[in-house]
C-alpha positions in Angstrom: 146.3 173.0 135.4 146.7 174.0 139.6 147.6 171.0 140.4 150.5 171.0 138.4 151.6 174.5 139.5 150.8 172.7 143.1 152.6 170.3 142.7 150.2 167.5 143.6 150.5 164.7 142.5 146.9 162.8 142.2 148.1 160.4 138.8 145.8 156.7 138.8 147.2 153.6 137.9 146.6 152.9 134.0 143.9 149.8 134.9 140.8 152.3 134.9 139.4 152.7 132.3 136.8 155.3 131.4 134.3 152.4 129.2 133.4 150.8 131.8 130.8 153.4 132.7 127.4 152.4 131.1 127.5 155.7 129.3 131.0 157.1 127.9 129.5 157.2 124.5 128.2 159.9 125.8 131.7 161.5 127.2 133.2 164.1 124.5 135.6 163.1 122.8 138.1 166.1 124.4 136.6 165.5 127.6 137.0 161.6 128.2 140.7 161.9 129.3 139.6 164.2 132.4 136.8 162.2 133.1 138.9 159.0 134.0 141.6 160.5 135.9 138.8 162.0 138.1 137.0 158.7 137.9 140.3 156.3 138.6 141.0 159.0 141.0 138.2 158.4 143.0 137.1 162.5 142.1 134.4 162.0 140.7 132.3 158.4 141.3 129.3 157.2 139.9 125.9 157.3 140.4 125.3 154.0 142.0 124.8 150.5 141.0 124.7 151.3 137.4 127.9 152.0 136.9 126.9 156.2 135.2 128.3 159.7 135.3 125.3 161.2 133.4 127.5 163.9 131.4 125.3 165.4 130.0 123.5 166.2 132.3 123.3 169.4 134.7 124.7 169.4 137.5 123.9 171.1 140.9 126.1 173.1 143.8 126.0 170.3 146.0 127.3 168.0 143.5 130.2 170.3 142.6 130.9 170.9 146.0 132.1 167.0 146.6 133.9 167.0 144.0 135.6 170.0 144.8 136.1 168.4 148.3 137.9 165.3 147.2 139.8 166.8 144.6 141.3 168.9 147.1 141.8 165.8 150.2 142.9 164.2 147.3 145.4 166.0 146.0 146.7 166.9 149.6 147.3 163.8 150.9 144.2 164.5 153.1 142.1 161.5 152.2 138.3 161.4 151.4 135.5 162.2 153.6 134.3 158.8 153.3 137.7 157.3 155.0 137.7 159.3 158.1 
């Protein structure tokens, strides 16, 4: 909603598939489109080499701060902190 209001484009390619994550079956149907967009744009990343998102796990402040930072950087076109 915020991205649309600001006119930001964080669209991703059609080759993104949330089903590639090992724990995709724990993702609620209502959350799949949002998680697919977030994972596809790099805002949300898996937890390591095992390709899991842990969709039912609690989120700590540091994780949320990282996701919000990536979102803002992606939405404003400033890149990610990992690229700098």
